[in-house]
C-alpha positions as CSV (number, residue, x, y, z in Angstrom):
1,M,-32.1,16.2,42.7
2,S,-30.8,18.3,39.9
3,S,-29.0,16.7,37.1
4,V,-25.8,18.1,35.8
5,N,-25.3,18.1,32.1
6,T,-21.6,17.6,31.4
7,P,-20.4,18.6,28.0
8,S,-19.3,15.8,25.8
9,H,-15.7,16.0,24.5
10,S,-14.4,14.6,21.2
11,L,-11.6,12.1,21.6
12,T,-10.4,12.8,18.1
13,V,-6.9,14.2,18.0
14,K,-6.5,16.6,15.1
15,K,-2.9,16.8,14.1
16,E,-1.5,20.0,12.7
17,F,-0.7,19.8,9.0
18,K,3.0,19.8,8.4
19,L,4.2,20.1,4.8
20,N,7.6,18.4,5.6
21,S,5.9,15.4,7.1
22,F,3.3,15.2,4.3
23,L,6.0,15.3,1.6
24,V,7.8,12.2,3.0
25,K,4.7,10.1,3.6
26,W,4.8,6.7,1.8
27,E,1.8,7.7,-0.4
28,M,3.8,10.8,-1.6
29,I,6.9,8.6,-2.2
30,L,4.7,6.4,-4.4
31,V,3.6,9.6,-6.3
32,Y,7.3,10.4,-6.9
33,I,8.0,6.9,-8.2
34,L,5.0,7.2,-10.6
35,V,6.3,10.5,-11.9
36,L,9.9,9.1,-12.2
37,I,8.6,6.1,-14.3
38,N,6.7,8.6,-16.5
39,V,9.8,10.7,-17.0
40,I,11.8,7.6,-18.0
41,L,9.2,6.6,-20.5
42,M,9.0,10.1,-21.8
43,I,12.7,10.2,-22.4
44,A,13.0,6.7,-23.7
45,K,10.0,6.8,-26.1
46,P,9.0,10.5,-26.5
47,N,7.1,10.0,-29.8
48,Y,5.2,7.1,-28.3
49,Y,4.6,8.7,-24.9
50,F,3.0,11.8,-26.4
51,A,0.8,9.9,-28.8
52,A,-3.0,10.4,-28.3
53,N,-4.0,7.0,-26.7
54,T,-0.7,6.0,-25.0
55,I,-1.5,7.0,-21.4
56,P,-5.1,5.7,-21.5
57,S,-3.8,2.4,-22.9
58,I,-1.2,2.1,-20.2
59,I,-3.7,2.7,-17.5
60,Q,-6.2,0.2,-19.0
61,S,-3.5,-2.5,-19.0
62,G,-3.5,-2.5,-15.3
63,M,-7.2,-2.2,-14.5
64,D,-8.1,-5.9,-14.9
65,L,-6.6,-6.7,-11.5
66,S,-7.3,-3.3,-9.8
67,C,-10.6,-4.4,-8.2
68,M,-8.8,-7.4,-6.6
69,V,-6.3,-5.0,-5.1
70,L,-9.1,-3.3,-3.2
71,G,-10.3,-6.7,-1.8
72,M,-6.7,-7.7,-0.9
73,I,-6.4,-4.6,1.3
74,F,-9.1,-5.9,3.6
75,I,-7.6,-9.4,3.6
76,L,-4.1,-8.2,4.5
77,L,-5.4,-5.8,7.2
78,L,-6.7,-8.9,9.0
79,G,-3.2,-10.4,8.8
80,D,-4.4,-13.0,6.3
81,I,-3.6,-13.6,2.6
82,D,-5.4,-14.9,-0.4
83,V,-3.4,-16.5,-3.2
84,S,-6.5,-17.9,-4.9
85,V,-7.8,-14.6,-6.3
86,A,-6.6,-15.2,-9.9
87,S,-8.2,-18.7,-9.9
88,I,-11.5,-17.2,-8.5
89,M,-11.4,-14.6,-11.3
90,V,-11.1,-17.3,-14.0
91,V,-13.9,-19.3,-12.4
92,C,-16.2,-16.3,-12.5
93,G,-15.2,-15.7,-16.1
94,M,-15.9,-19.3,-17.0
95,V,-19.4,-19.1,-15.4
96,M,-20.2,-16.0,-17.3
97,G,-19.0,-17.5,-20.6
98,L,-20.8,-20.7,-20.2
99,L,-24.1,-19.0,-19.3
100,K,-23.7,-16.6,-22.2
101,D,-23.2,-19.7,-24.5
102,A,-26.4,-21.1,-23.0
103,G,-28.3,-18.0,-24.2
104,M,-28.8,-16.3,-20.8
105,N,-29.3,-12.5,-20.8
106,D,-26.4,-10.2,-19.7
107,L,-27.8,-9.4,-16.3
108,I,-28.2,-13.1,-15.3
109,V,-24.7,-13.8,-16.8
110,V,-23.1,-11.1,-14.7
111,L,-25.0,-11.8,-11.5
112,C,-24.2,-15.5,-11.7
113,G,-20.5,-14.7,-12.3
114,L,-20.4,-12.5,-9.3
115,L,-22.2,-15.1,-7.2
116,A,-19.6,-17.7,-8.2
117,G,-16.9,-15.3,-6.8
118,V,-18.9,-14.8,-3.6
119,L,-19.3,-18.6,-3.1
120,C,-15.5,-19.2,-3.7
121,G,-14.8,-16.4,-1.2
122,L,-17.3,-17.9,1.3
123,F,-15.6,-21.3,0.9
124,N,-12.2,-19.8,1.7
125,G,-13.6,-17.8,4.6
126,V,-15.3,-20.7,6.3
127,L,-12.1,-22.8,6.1
128,V,-10.0,-20.0,7.5
129,A,-12.3,-18.4,10.1
130,K,-14.7,-21.2,11.1
131,I,-12.3,-24.2,11.0
132,G,-9.2,-22.2,11.8
133,M,-6.9,-23.3,9.0
134,P,-4.1,-21.0,8.0
135,A,-5.2,-18.6,5.2
136,V,-2.1,-19.2,3.1
137,I,-2.5,-23.0,3.1
138,V,-6.2,-22.8,2.5
139,T,-5.9,-20.4,-0.5
140,I,-3.0,-22.3,-2.0
141,A,-5.2,-25.4,-1.9
142,T,-8.3,-23.7,-3.2
143,S,-6.3,-22.0,-5.9
144,S,-5.4,-25.4,-7.3
145,L,-9.0,-26.6,-6.7
146,F,-10.6,-23.7,-8.6
147,R,-8.1,-23.7,-11.4
148,G,-8.5,-27.5,-11.7
149,I,-12.3,-27.1,-12.1
150,V,-11.8,-24.7,-14.9
151,K,-9.3,-26.9,-16.6
152,I,-11.6,-30.0,-16.4
153,R,-14.6,-28.0,-17.7
154,L,-12.8,-26.1,-20.5
155,D,-9.9,-28.4,-21.3
156,V,-8.1,-26.6,-24.2
157,N,-11.2,-24.8,-25.4
158,V,-11.5,-21.0,-25.3
159,L,-14.8,-19.3,-24.3
160,K,-15.4,-16.4,-26.8
161,N,-19.1,-15.6,-26.2
162,F,-19.3,-12.8,-23.6
163,P,-21.4,-9.6,-23.4
164,K,-20.0,-7.1,-25.9
165,W,-19.9,-4.3,-23.3
166,F,-17.2,-6.1,-21.4
167,Q,-14.7,-4.8,-24.0
168,D,-16.3,-1.4,-23.9
169,L,-15.7,-1.2,-20.1
170,A,-12.1,-2.3,-20.6
171,W,-11.1,-0.1,-23.5
172,D,-13.4,2.9,-23.8
173,N,-12.6,6.4,-22.7
174,I,-14.7,9.3,-21.5
175,L,-13.1,12.7,-22.4
176,G,-9.8,10.8,-22.7
177,I,-10.1,9.1,-19.3
178,P,-10.5,5.3,-19.3
179,V,-13.9,4.1,-18.1
180,A,-12.1,1.3,-16.2
181,L,-10.1,3.9,-14.3
182,L,-13.3,5.8,-13.4
183,I,-15.0,2.7,-12.1
184,F,-11.8,1.7,-10.1
185,L,-11.6,5.1,-8.5
186,A,-15.3,5.1,-7.6
187,L,-14.9,1.6,-6.0
188,A,-11.7,2.8,-4.2
189,A,-13.7,5.8,-2.8
190,V,-16.3,3.4,-1.4
191,F,-13.6,1.2,0.1
192,A,-11.8,4.3,1.6
193,I,-15.0,5.5,3.2
194,V,-15.8,2.0,4.6
195,L,-12.2,1.6,5.9
196,H,-11.4,5.0,7.2
197,K,-14.7,6.4,8.2
198,G,-16.9,3.4,9.2
199,K,-17.2,1.0,12.1
200,F,-16.3,-2.0,9.9
201,G,-12.9,-0.4,9.0
202,R,-12.1,0.1,12.7
203,T,-13.0,-3.5,13.3
204,L,-10.6,-4.7,10.6
205,Y,-7.7,-2.6,12.1
206,M,-8.5,-4.0,15.6
207,I,-8.6,-7.6,14.4
208,G,-5.4,-7.1,12.4
209,N,-3.6,-5.7,15.4
210,N,-4.9,-8.1,18.0
211,P,-7.5,-10.7,17.1
212,V,-7.7,-12.1,20.7
213,A,-8.3,-8.7,22.3
214,S,-10.9,-8.0,19.5
215,L,-12.7,-11.3,20.4
216,Y,-12.8,-10.4,24.1
217,S,-14.0,-6.9,23.1
218,G,-17.2,-8.4,21.7
219,I,-16.2,-8.4,18.0
220,N,-17.4,-11.3,16.0
221,V,-14.0,-12.1,14.5
222,T,-15.2,-15.2,12.7
223,R,-18.1,-13.5,10.9
224,T,-15.9,-10.5,10.0
225,K,-13.2,-12.7,8.5
226,I,-15.8,-14.7,6.5
227,L,-17.3,-11.4,5.2
228,V,-13.9,-10.1,4.1
229,F,-13.2,-13.3,2.1
230,V,-16.6,-13.0,0.6
231,I,-15.8,-9.4,-0.4
232,M,-12.5,-10.6,-1.9
233,G,-14.4,-13.2,-4.0
234,F,-16.9,-10.6,-5.2
235,M,-14.1,-8.2,-6.2
236,A,-12.4,-11.1,-8.1
237,G,-15.7,-11.5,-10.0
238,V,-15.8,-7.8,-10.8
239,S,-12.2,-8.1,-12.0
240,S,-13.1,-11.0,-14.3
241,I,-15.3,-8.6,-16.3
242,F,-12.4,-6.2,-17.0
243,F,-10.0,-9.1,-17.5
244,V,-12.2,-10.8,-20.2
245,G,-12.8,-7.4,-21.8
246,R,-9.1,-6.6,-22.0
247,M,-8.4,-10.0,-23.5
248,G,-10.7,-9.2,-26.4
249,G,-13.7,-11.2,-25.1
250,G,-11.9,-14.6,-24.7
251,L,-11.1,-16.8,-21.8
252,S,-9.1,-20.0,-21.4
253,S,-8.1,-22.1,-18.4
254,T,-4.4,-21.0,-18.5
255,M,-5.1,-17.2,-18.4
256,G,-4.5,-15.1,-15.3
257,K,-1.6,-17.1,-13.9
258,G,0.6,-15.1,-11.6
259,Y,-2.1,-12.4,-11.2
260,E,-2.4,-13.2,-7.5
261,M,1.3,-12.3,-6.9
262,N,0.8,-9.0,-8.7
263,V,-2.2,-8.2,-6.6
264,I,-0.4,-8.9,-3.4
265,A,2.7,-7.0,-4.5
266,I,0.6,-3.9,-5.4
267,A,-1.2,-4.0,-2.0
268,V,2.0,-4.4,-0.1
269,L,3.8,-1.7,-2.2
270,G,0.9,0.6,-1.4
271,G,1.8,0.3,2.3
272,V,-0.5,-2.4,3.6
273,S,1.3,-4.5,6.1
274,T,1.3,-8.3,5.6
275,S,1.2,-8.8,9.4
276,G,-2.2,-6.9,9.6
277,G,-3.6,-3.8,11.2
278,K,-1.7,-1.3,9.1
279,G,-2.5,0.3,5.7
280,K,-4.7,2.7,3.8
281,V,-6.6,2.6,0.5
282,Y,-4.8,5.5,-1.1
283,G,-1.4,3.8,-1.3
284,P,-2.6,0.7,-3.2
285,V,-4.5,2.9,-5.7
286,I,-1.3,4.8,-6.6
287,A,0.6,1.5,-6.6
288,T,-1.8,0.0,-9.1
289,L,-1.0,2.8,-11.5
290,I,2.8,2.4,-10.8
291,M,2.6,-1.3,-11.7
292,A,0.7,-0.6,-14.9
293,F,3.2,2.1,-16.0
294,L,6.1,0.0,-14.9
295,S,5.0,-3.2,-16.7
296,Y,4.2,-1.2,-19.9
297,T,7.5,0.7,-19.7
298,M,9.5,-2.5,-19.3
299,G,7.6,-4.0,-22.3
300,L,8.4,-1.0,-24.5
301,L,12.1,-1.2,-23.4
302,G,12.3,-4.8,-24.5
303,V,12.3,-6.5,-21.1
304,D,11.1,-10.1,-21.4
305,T,8.3,-11.5,-19.4
306,N,10.5,-13.6,-17.1
307,T,12.6,-10.6,-16.2
308,R,9.5,-8.6,-15.4
309,Q,8.3,-11.4,-13.1
310,I,11.7,-11.2,-11.3
311,F,11.3,-7.4,-11.0
312,T,7.8,-7.9,-9.5
313,G,9.3,-10.3,-7.0
314,I,12.0,-7.8,-6.0
315,I,9.4,-5.1,-5.6
316,L,7.4,-7.5,-3.3
317,I,10.5,-8.2,-1.2
318,V,11.4,-4.6,-0.9
319,A,7.8,-3.6,0.0
320,V,7.7,-6.3,2.7
321,L,11.0,-5.1,4.2
322,I,9.9,-1.4,4.3
323,P,8.0,-1.7,7.6
324,Y,11.2,-3.0,9.3
325,F,12.9,0.3,8.5
326,N,11.2,2.0,11.4
327,K,12.4,4.8,13.7
328,Q,14.2,2.5,16.1
329,L,16.3,1.0,13.3
330,I,17.1,4.4,11.9
331,D,18.1,5.6,15.4
332,E,20.4,2.6,15.7
333,I,22.0,3.3,12.3
334,K,22.5,7.0,13.3
335,L,24.0,5.9,16.6
336,K,26.6,3.8,14.8
337,L,27.4,6.2,12.0
338,F,27.4,9.5,13.7
339,Y,27.8,8.9,17.5
340,A,30.5,6.1,17.5
341,N,27.8,3.7,18.9
342,N,27.9,5.7,22.2
343,K,24.8,6.8,24.0
344,N,26.5,9.6,25.9
345,I,27.7,11.2,22.6
346,E,24.2,10.8,21.2
347,A,22.7,12.4,24.3
348,V,25.0,15.5,24.0
349,N,24.0,16.0,20.4
350,I,20.3,15.5,21.0
351,R,20.4,18.0,23.9
352,C,22.2,20.5,21.6
353,H,19.7,20.0,18.8
354,E,16.8,20.6,21.3
355,E,18.4,23.8,22.5
356,V,19.1,25.1,19.0
357,T,15.5,24.3,18.0
358,E,14.1,26.2,21.0
359,I,16.2,29.2,20.1
360,R,15.0,29.1,16.4
361,H,11.4,29.0,17.6
362,K,12.1,32.2,19.6
363,M,13.7,33.8,16.5
364,K,10.5,33.0,14.5
365,A,8.4,34.5,17.3
366,L,10.3,37.8,17.0
367,K,8.7,38.4,13.6
368,H,5.3,38.7,15.3
369,D,6.4,40.6,18.4
370,T,4.9,44.1,18.0
371,S,6.3,45.3,21.4
372,L,9.8,45.6,20.0
373,S,11.3,48.0,17.5
374,E,13.1,46.7,14.4
375,A,16.4,47.7,15.9
376,D,15.6,45.7,19.1
377,K,14.5,42.7,16.9
378,A,17.7,42.8,15.0
379,A,19.8,42.9,18.2
380,K,17.9,40.0,19.7
381,R,18.2,38.1,16.4
382,K,21.9,38.6,16.4
383,A,22.2,37.5,20.0
384,Y,20.2,34.3,19.2
385,E,22.4,33.6,16.2
386,D,25.5,34.0,18.3
387,K,24.1,31.7,20.9
388,I,23.3,29.0,18.3
389,A,26.8,29.3,16.9
390,A,28.3,28.9,20.4
391,L,26.1,25.9,21.2
392,T,27.0,24.2,17.9
393,K,30.7,24.9,18.4
394,K,30.6,23.6,22.0
395,C,28.7,20.5,20.9
396,A,31.2,19.7,18.1
397,Q,34.1,20.2,20.5
398,T,32.5,18.0,23.2
399,T,31.7,15.3,20.6
400,K,35.2,15.3,19.3
401,A,36.7,15.1,22.8
402,M,34.4,12.2,23.8
403,K,35.1,10.3,20.5
404,D,38.9,10.8,21.1
405,E,38.5,9.5,24.6
406,L,36.5,6.5,23.5
407,K,39.1,5.8,20.8
408,Q,41.9,5.8,23.3
409,Q,40.0,3.5,25.7
410,N,39.4,1.1,22.8
411,M,43.1,1.2,21.9
412,K,44.1,0.4,25.6
413,T,41.6,-2.4,25.7
414,N,42.9,-3.9,22.4
415,R,46.5,-3.7,23.7
416,A,45.5,-5.4,27.0
417,L,43.8,-8.2,25.1
418,S,46.7,-8.7,22.8
419,K,49.2,-9.3,25.6
């Protein structure tokens, strides 16, 4: 019996690159926003903006929470949320400060600080995934728990003994590029590869879209969720290094309050859906820079801290609302604004648009048709243009007639109802 070797086919669908679609992607819109903020700062404070260390300083100001943003991407992709990240960051910083005071070497200090973050994340993950408690309730509770532990241990004291290189990581530059930014981009690249190229990333998307179906597909949802919360805790530990360094090597129990909202706002602004299953790494990376520049710009323009918090809240609300502005909603708005809320009028215009598009494609194909002379091409092009003009005119006339008819029907209806 002869065996037949059938060729394997790739199921990957490669989409053709379209510049128009690329330029209106959400990540590109974020780039435009970042450029706009830079232009505003450039106009408002030109002397300051073009000073030697301004741009690196602005970027460095946002790097202390950047690593937590990467962890929050995974959390949100699951459809969960973690509002304890700032408290975990402070716990990690406290552990490192206390161990440094005790005379431990830097490697032990850092490893124990990261381990503290992992244990806090593991605690959150077990409560959420194993016991089944809502993530928002769990992390609100553990946020108070972790912050309370720090307050009890430190009281009003400030830890000031940390490895000296913490400040170097937070403030040093290499060829004018902040070291913190380079580390952030390297970590972001790792997260992007894991999320967009690896099996683990596909698992996160599946769980975020449908956890029940994922469970019945053989995915260990519980283990995955616990692992993601552990990663979040680890990234909070990494952030504590940059946080302590940016604060000049000091840490108190009151520091880092509100950071969790900034982290969530950045991730959501970057296009990660709070309902799970949607988002990429690239958007939050750009959004991290946006928030750094925005916060710095508002500070230079004299905007007080409370107003900046209000602005962050507005950004979070707008970013959460963005997914609701989908194609269906846009189609409904177009139906009401342009087609008098009438499906027949809409159908006439859609059909006209399709016919015109088809003719335009034929006109483009003329350029590459070697069987026709230039005179024949010009004649055909003119015929196509006349046909487009006729179709457009007919569509406009039909639309006007249908709208007038609809208007008269409405007037008759209103008169009948008023009698």
